[in-house]
LOZA-468443 format. One line per field, with one value per residue (C-alpha): residue number from 1; z, y, x; residue in three letters. Coordinates in pm, 1 decimal. Example, Ala and Ser with C-alpha at 12.3 -4.5 7.8 and 13.67 -1.06 7.14 Angstrom:
<atoms>
pos <- c(1:2)
zz <- c(780.0:714.0)
yy <- c(-450.0:-106.0)
xx <- c(1230.0:1367.0)
code <- c(ALA:SER)
</atoms>
This chain:
<atoms>
pos <- c(1:2:3:4:5:6:7:8:9:10:11:12:13:14:15:16:17:18:19:20:21:22:23:24:25:26:27:28:29:30:31:32:33:34:35:36:37:38:39:40:41:42:43:44:45:46:47:48:49:50:51:52:53:54:55:56:57:58:59:60:61:62:63:64:65:66:67:68:69:70:71:72:73:74:75:76:77:78:79:80:81:82:83:84:85:86:87:88:89:90:91:92:93:94:95:96:97:98:99:100:101:102:103:104:105:106:107:108:109:110:111:112:113:114:115:116:117:118:119:120:121:122:123:124:125:126:127:128:129:130:131:132:133:134:135:136:137:138:139:140:141:142:143:144:145:146:147:148:149:150:151:152:153:154:155:156:157:158:159:160:161:162:163:164:165:166:167:168:169:170:171:172:173:174:175:176:177:178:179:180)
zz <- c(0.0:-100.5:120.6:478.6:822.5:1089.3:1449.7:1455.6:1129.1:796.4:479.5:355.3:-18.7:-195.5:-513.0:-827.5:-655.9:-832.9:-630.7:-853.7:-735.3:-709.1:-472.6:-98.2:117.0:493.1:801.0:866.2:502.6:331.0:-50.6:-189.7:-506.0:-829.6:-666.6:-841.7:-680.1:-941.4:-939.3:-662.6:-459.4:-79.5:119.6:485.4:747.4:1055.2:1304.3:1174.5:907.9:531.1:326.8:-53.2:-218.3:-507.3:-852.8:-732.5:-854.2:-705.0:-977.7:-993.7:-726.4:-496.0:-116.1:110.8:486.3:800.5:1117.1:1445.0:1672.1:1935.1:1743.6:1744.4:1690.0:1929.7:1642.2:1451.2:1078.3:892.1:511.7:336.2:-43.6:-195.1:-494.8:-858.1:-764.9:-994.1:-801.5:-1049.9:-1054.9:-762.2:-541.1:-162.8:37.0:411.2:669.7:449.3:303.9:-68.9:-184.8:-474.1:-841.2:-789.2:-994.4:-798.8:-1049.4:-1077.1:-813.3:-584.2:-204.0:21.0:390.8:728.2:790.5:439.5:285.8:-86.6:-145.6:-428.3:-794.8:-762.0:-1017.1:-846.8:-1098.3:-1116.2:-873.1:-630.4:-253.9:-27.8:314.3:641.6:723.5:391.4:240.7:-138.5:-225.5:-463.5:-832.8:-885.9:-1040.3:-794.1:-867.7:-724.8:-412.8:-201.8:-397.4:-491.5:-655.0:-1024.2:-1168.8:-1165.9:-1350.3:-1661.3:-1679.9:-1933.2:-1695.6:-1411.2:-1638.2:-1737.7:-1371.9:-1348.9:-1697.0:-1591.2:-1303.4:-1531.5:-1770.9:-1489.4:-1390.5:-1747.7:-1748.6:-1418.6:-1550.4:-1830.1:-1572.7:-1378.6:-1693.4:-2016.1:-2225.9:-2138.5:-2361.3:-2330.5)
yy <- c(0.0:332.9:562.8:468.0:586.4:658.9:638.6:841.4:1027.3:929.2:1120.3:1356.3:1377.8:1650.8:1606.6:1462.8:1382.9:1136.9:925.9:686.8:322.5:328.1:630.4:631.2:889.2:833.9:997.3:1358.2:1466.9:1688.8:1694.6:1967.9:1939.6:1834.0:1747.2:1480.1:1251.7:1065.9:730.8:656.6:967.1:940.8:1186.5:1098.2:1301.1:1100.4:1337.6:1655.2:1751.4:1802.9:2018.6:2039.5:2309.5:2281.7:2190.9:2125.6:1823.9:1621.1:1444.8:1106.4:1005.0:1304.2:1273.6:1497.8:1481.8:1696.1:1779.6:1655.5:1871.8:1785.5:1990.6:2369.6:2580.4:2438.6:2310.6:2159.8:2213.7:2101.3:2094.9:2331.8:2353.5:2622.8:2616.9:2568.2:2443.5:2220.4:2001.1:1840.4:1487.9:1366.9:1673.4:1659.4:1892.7:1868.3:2077.1:2386.6:2620.2:2672.2:2954.3:2960.1:2934.3:2806.1:2567.8:2354.9:2215.8:1852.3:1720.5:2021.0:1994.8:2238.7:2203.9:2267.7:2611.6:2740.8:2959.7:2993.5:3283.2:3302.8:3311.2:3166.8:2956.9:2739.5:2587.7:2216.0:2083.1:2373.0:2347.3:2576.4:2588.9:2565.8:2886.6:3058.3:3280.2:3302.5:3624.9:3637.2:3705.9:3574.4:3290.9:3115.8:2854.2:2683.0:2514.4:2710.4:2870.4:3233.3:3492.0:3521.9:3769.9:3889.0:3674.5:3818.3:3857.3:3572.0:3341.9:3420.4:3337.5:3007.6:2899.8:2867.1:2711.5:2436.2:2339.3:2344.9:2104.9:1853.5:1884.2:1787.2:1502.3:1354.0:1371.2:1133.6:894.6:907.0:864.4:764.1:900.9:1251.9:1418.7:1688.8)
xx <- c(0.0:149.5:-61.2:19.4:-81.8:177.4:59.0:-266.2:-199.9:-351.5:-254.2:-528.2:-580.5:-776.5:-977.1:-817.8:-486.3:-257.0:-14.9:176.4:165.8:547.0:544.0:478.3:298.0:321.3:172.4:77.2:61.2:-193.7:-211.0:-440.3:-651.0:-477.9:-144.2:61.7:318.9:526.2:714.4:965.2:877.8:880.4:666.0:725.6:539.1:628.0:795.8:629.6:375.0:393.6:154.8:157.2:-55.7:-297.8:-168.1:185.8:379.9:661.4:855.8:1027.1:1275.9:1224.5:1235.3:1027.8:1083.7:1074.6:1267.2:1124.7:914.7:1177.4:1437.4:1483.2:1275.5:1017.4:799.5:1092.2:1070.0:758.8:764.7:523.9:506.5:284.0:51.3:156.7:504.3:709.6:954.6:1193.1:1331.3:1541.7:1491.4:1539.2:1312.5:1375.9:1189.5:1167.6:905.4:849.5:620.7:375.1:477.5:829.9:1037.2:1282.7:1533.8:1639.7:1877.3:1837.9:1862.7:1674.1:1754.2:1586.9:1444.8:1514.5:1244.3:1188.5:950.9:692.9:799.4:1148.9:1335.8:1598.1:1841.1:1917.1:2176.1:2149.0:2196.4:1995.5:2160.8:1966.4:1778.8:1858.3:1585.9:1551.3:1369.2:1074.8:1128.2:1482.0:1680.3:1912.8:2176.3:2480.6:2604.6:2542.0:2256.2:2321.5:2099.2:2188.2:1938.7:1578.6:1326.3:1165.0:787.8:782.1:974.0:734.4:438.3:604.8:630.4:250.8:227.6:469.7:243.7:-63.2:112.7:158.9:-207.3:-303.4:-50.1:-168.7:-527.1:-421.2:-273.5:-600.8:-813.5:-632.2:-920.7:-798.6:-540.2:-277.8)
code <- c(MET:ASN:ILE:ARG:PRO:PHE:GLN:ASN:TYR:ILE:PRO:LYS:LEU:GLY:ASN:ARG:VAL:TYR:VAL:ASP:PRO:ALA:ALA:VAL:VAL:ILE:GLY:GLU:VAL:SER:LEU:ALA:ASP:ASP:VAL:SER:ILE:TRP:PRO:LEU:VAL:VAL:VAL:ARG:GLY:ASP:VAL:ASN:TYR:ILE:GLU:ILE:GLY:ALA:ARG:SER:ASN:ILE:GLN:ASP:GLY:SER:VAL:LEU:HIS:VAL:ALA:SER:THR:GLN:ASN:GLN:PRO:PRO:ASP:GLY:HIS:PRO:LEU:VAL:VAL:GLY:GLU:ASP:VAL:VAL:VAL:GLY:HIS:LYS:VAL:MET:LEU:HIS:GLY:CYS:ARG:VAL:GLY:ASP:ARG:CYS:LEU:ILE:GLY:MET:GLY:THR:VAL:VAL:MET:ASP:GLY:ALA:VAL:ILE:GLU:ASN:ASP:VAL:LEU:LEU:ALA:ALA:GLY:SER:LEU:VAL:ALA:PRO:GLY:LYS:VAL:LEU:GLU:SER:GLY:TYR:LEU:TYR:GLN:GLY:SER:PRO:ALA:ARG:ARG:VAL:ARG:ALA:LEU:THR:GLU:ASP:GLU:ILE:ASN:LYS:LEU:LYS:LYS:GLY:ALA:ALA:HIS:TYR:VAL:ARG:LEU:LYS:ASN:ILE:TYR:ILE:ASP:PRO:SER:ASN:SER:LEU)
</atoms>
């Protein structure tokens, strides 16, 4: 079974959510409407909670986890992902916050207490250090992630379009009679 309870917590799924049979969602996890969780993804809300906003997608091989409520700060570090977020293949999100309309590039690691504000493009292979804040409207890249330049209006518009593409794609997986 790929949607599993942990202690008294059962994952909550919104409407039209797709969780691939080869993915696993455990514990105190909330997936809003039209979220998609792709093959080999682990979403483990065991020692704190995870929330993923509407129309966001978590792509193949990504790992989402949290820092215990027993750690500092007093509530530890839950994982909160906003709406219309594209999380690329093999991303590690750990106890951080990701705003709305972000793209987290393939192979990126975002660590405890980091905050990625709305409308951020984070290049593939980046490392966001614990507690780092990435300001809205910029491209970041590198290890550690550094601000490169402001996003263009076209790039900001494409962030939401990327999430919409994955909503259409997951709808085909739910019902093959749908089309892109």
